[in-house]
C-alpha positions as CSV (number, residue, x, y, z in Angstrom):
1,M,106.7,103.3,86.9
2,P,105.6,103.0,90.5
3,T,102.3,104.4,91.7
4,R,100.3,105.0,94.9
5,V,98.8,103.6,98.0
6,A,97.4,100.1,97.9
7,G,94.6,98.9,95.7
8,N,94.9,98.4,91.9
9,N,97.9,100.8,91.7
10,E,100.6,98.6,93.2
11,A,104.0,100.1,93.2
12,Q,106.4,98.0,91.2
13,R,109.8,96.9,92.5
14,L,112.8,97.8,90.4
15,P,115.2,95.2,89.1
16,P,117.8,94.1,91.8
17,E,120.8,94.3,89.5
18,S,122.6,97.5,88.4
19,H,120.1,99.2,86.3
20,G,121.5,102.6,85.6
21,I,118.4,104.3,87.1
22,P,119.3,107.5,88.9
23,A,119.4,107.3,92.7
24,E,116.6,109.8,93.2
25,V,114.3,107.7,91.0
26,V,115.2,104.6,93.0
27,A,114.6,106.4,96.3
28,R,111.2,107.7,95.1
29,N,110.2,104.2,94.0
30,Q,111.2,102.8,97.4
31,R,109.3,105.5,99.2
32,E,106.1,104.9,97.1
33,R,106.4,101.1,97.8
34,L,106.8,101.8,101.5
35,V,103.8,104.1,101.6
36,A,101.7,101.4,99.8
37,A,103.1,98.7,102.1
38,I,102.2,100.4,105.3
39,A,98.6,101.0,104.1
40,E,98.3,97.4,103.2
41,E,99.9,96.1,106.4
42,C,97.8,98.3,108.6
43,A,94.6,97.2,106.7
44,E,95.5,93.6,107.5
45,V,96.9,93.7,111.0
46,G,96.2,97.2,112.3
47,Y,98.6,100.0,113.0
48,A,99.5,98.8,116.5
49,E,100.5,95.4,115.2
50,A,102.3,96.6,112.1
51,T,106.1,96.5,112.3
52,V,108.8,98.3,110.3
53,A,110.2,94.9,109.4
54,A,106.9,93.7,108.0
55,V,106.3,96.9,106.1
56,A,109.9,96.8,104.6
57,K,109.5,93.2,103.7
58,R,106.1,93.9,102.0
59,A,107.7,96.8,100.1
60,G,110.7,94.6,99.1
61,V,113.3,96.8,100.8
62,S,115.5,96.5,103.9
63,S,114.7,98.0,107.3
64,L,117.7,100.2,106.7
65,T,116.1,101.6,103.5
66,F,112.9,102.2,105.5
67,Y,114.8,104.3,108.0
68,K,116.5,106.2,105.2
69,Q,113.1,107.2,104.0
70,F,111.2,107.7,107.3
71,K,112.0,108.4,110.9
72,G,109.7,105.6,112.0
73,K,106.4,103.9,111.5
74,R,104.3,106.9,112.4
75,E,106.0,109.2,109.8
76,C,105.4,106.5,107.1
77,M,101.8,106.1,108.1
78,L,101.3,109.9,107.9
79,A,102.8,109.9,104.4
80,A,100.2,107.2,103.5
81,H,97.4,109.4,104.9
82,E,98.7,112.4,103.0
83,E,98.7,110.4,99.8
84,L,95.2,109.1,100.3
85,L,93.9,112.5,101.3
86,G,95.4,114.0,98.2
87,R,93.8,111.4,96.0
88,L,90.4,112.0,97.7
89,L,90.6,115.8,97.4
90,E,91.8,115.8,93.8
91,P,88.3,115.7,92.3
92,V,87.2,118.4,94.7
93,D,90.1,120.7,93.9
94,T,89.7,120.2,90.1
95,P,87.3,122.9,88.8
96,D,84.2,121.6,87.1
97,L,84.4,122.6,83.5
98,Q,80.7,122.1,82.8
99,P,78.5,125.2,83.5
100,V,75.9,124.8,86.1
101,P,72.3,125.5,84.8
102,T,70.9,128.6,86.5
103,S,67.2,128.1,85.6
């Protein structure tokens, strides 16, 4: 199943044929791939040079699909930032189950 922003956790493209996967699962997969794609595209060319067309191509979706998911490049980039921030804060938000020595 698809995963997160860039790195080793590349979101996987669904098969192009009729696959019987629910529409909400397909949309979630596309969104995750777009979030990963904008992070990768911006890492390579910078935010100012990144285009919706390049991000969509990298994610393996059409520009129309991009705009079904996001209002524009800025909203997609903010989603990538939220994803990354959530991953960074996850260890901080998880309580440490080991007692801290007091002496």
